[in-house]
Residue, then its C-alpha position, 0 to 999 in steps of 0.5 A: m921578737d928579739p933576735g935570739k927568739a926569732a932565730a930559735q923560731a925560724s930553727h923550728a920552723s927551717a926543721q918542719s920544712l926540712i924534715s916534711f919535704l924528706k917525707k916525701h921525698p926520702e930518696n934525698i935525704h943523702t944530700f942532707h944528711e952529711l955535716g956541712k951539706s944542709g944548705t943556706r938559711i936567711v933569717l928574714r923580718c916581717k912586719n906581721s904574721n899576715q906576711i908571714e900567712k900570705a908568704y906561706q900562701q904564695a909558696e904553697e902556690s909555687n909547690l915550693p917545700c914549706a912550714k909554718f912554725v906556732d909558738e905557744g905556751h911562752v909567756i915573754l910579755p907583752h908579746f907572748t902570753g902562752d896563747p899560740v902566735l904565727t912566729g916564723l916561715a921556712i921556705g925550702p929546702c929550694k934553689k935562690e931563685d926559686c922564692r926569691h919572688i917571695t921573700k925579696k919583699f922582707r928585710c935581713l934580721 
């Protein structure tokens, strides 16, 4: 997937993970409400959706906030035919050291 598409998919997953976290911990909304206080985001590359699934399972097992994102309905051949495709995973909000055991095997985009 091209870098622009990857960035969009990462953004969708990041928003879903943050919203899920805030639903469970609404008392923390003040931390993310102010502009410039939303934390660091890093976009990493994986080889395939199996790596995303494995990282998701590890994040869940580690009790970290996380969200997968599935793209569907978009046609960008050859990889996007309109069918649902797992394209992204966000882990967090959390501290870098809390998720490093999961993310260390991935490369920067």
